[in-house]
N, C-alpha and C positions, 0 to 999 in steps of 0.2 A: 412304205409300200403304197403303191398307187392303185386305187380302185377305179376301174373303168366306169363310164356313165351307165353302161348296161348292167354292170355288177351293182352299182349304187341303186338303180331302179329296182333290180331284183331283190336286193336286201330290204329296201324300204317296203316293197310290196309284201314280202314274206313276213316281216316283223309286224306289219298291220294285221295280216291274216292270222298269224300265230296268236297275237294278243286277243283277237276276237274269239278264236277257237278256245283259248284258255278260259275266257270268261263264260262261254257257252257250256263247256264241260263242267266247270265249277257250279254253275247254276243248276244243271241237270243232276249232277252228283248230289247236291243239297236236297233237291226235290225227291230223288229216288231213295236216298239213304237217310231221310229224316229219322227213321227208326232203323233198327237192324233188319236187313233184308233176309227173310227166312224162306225155307222150302214152302211154307204155307202161303207166303206172298207170291212165290213163283207159281203155285197152283191157281192163283187168281188171275193170271195173265190173260187167259182166254176169255174170261168173263168180265174183265175190267179193261176197257180200251185205253183209258188214261194211263193206267199202270203199264200196259203193253207199249204205249207210245213213249213213255219215260224210259223204259228199258231199251227200246230201240234207239232212242236219242242218246242214252248213255253209251251204249256199245258203239254207235256210229261216231259220236264225238270223241270218245277215247281213241278209237282207231284213226280218226281223221287227224287229231292233234299229233299222234305218234307218227303218222305218215308225213305230215307237213314238216315236222321238226326233223325226223330221221332221214327222209328221202329228198327233202327240198332245202330247208333252211340250213341244216348242218353241212351238206356239200357246198352250198353257196358261201357259207362262212369259211370253210376250208380253202376254197378257191381264193377268196378275198384275203386270206392269211398267207397266200402263196404256197399252199400245201397241195400236193397232188391228191386227187380223190381216187378211190378204188371201190372194191366191193364193200357192201354195207358194214361188215364186221371190221374192216380196216378203218373205215370212217368213224365208226363208234369207238374204236381203240384210240384214235387220234383225239376225238372229242373228250374222251376220259382224260387223256394226258393234258389237254388244254384246260381241264376243270369244268367243261361244259356239261358233262355227265358224271354222276357219282360213280357209275359202274356200267361198262359196256355189257357185262353179263346180266345185270339187272334190267337193262334196256331190252335185251333179247328175251328175258323172262316175261317182260310186259308184252312183247310181240307174240310170244307163245300163248299168253293168257288172252290176248285180243282174239287170236285165231280160235281159241277154245270157246270164248263167249259167242263168237259168230257161229261156229259149227255145231256146238252142243246145245244151241239155243232151244230147239224144240223138243228134243228127245229125253234128256236126262235132267230132271229138275234139281237133283242133288248136286250134280256137276255144275249146272248153270248157276245155282245159288253160290256155290263155293267160288266159282270163277268171278262172279259179280262182286262178291265181298273182297276177293283179292284185287280186282280192278279198282274198287273203291279205295282200298288201302294204298294202291300205287298212284292215285290221282295227285297227291301232294308232290311226290317225286317227279312225276311226268310234268306237272305245271312248273315246278322249280327248274327243271332242265330247260324247258321252253323259255322261261324267263332269263336264265343265264345266257342262252343263245341270243335272245333279243337284246340283252344288255351288251353282249360282245358286238353284235351288229351295230348297235347305236354308237359304241366307242369307235369302231372302224369307220363308220360314216362321218362322225364328228372329226376324227383325225384326218380323214381324206378331204373333208370340206375346208379344214384349216390350212391345208397346203395350197400354195399358189399354183 
């Protein structure tokens, strides 16, 4: 398969961005979840600007990495693999078949959780705490999926560069 110069540039850019986003999410995850995040911690958000910023950073970085991988890198990979892209769920199913995602359903659960973290942020601290803990539990899977996508992109780029 031949990857066009614009596809090459897009994959190179997206893998660089994805790598940085993985590291930023892991850094924030480590700072926010050094200890078990509790409802008591959530109650301190208004009085503790550093905690509030960490929480904002975690939610933002979790969502950003998921958006970059699911909405940008994954479709670019599918196109480079000469696959047709379609609605998000179809792309996720293809990614699962290629081994890039462990489960399209788990990815959708991460998406639901991301939306919950964003929308339940202010009102219900029990729901927020539960969503944050679940998000924290999904970080290794999210980062691993991103890394598999980046590895696939690097293989495609290396294969394309090797062809005359």
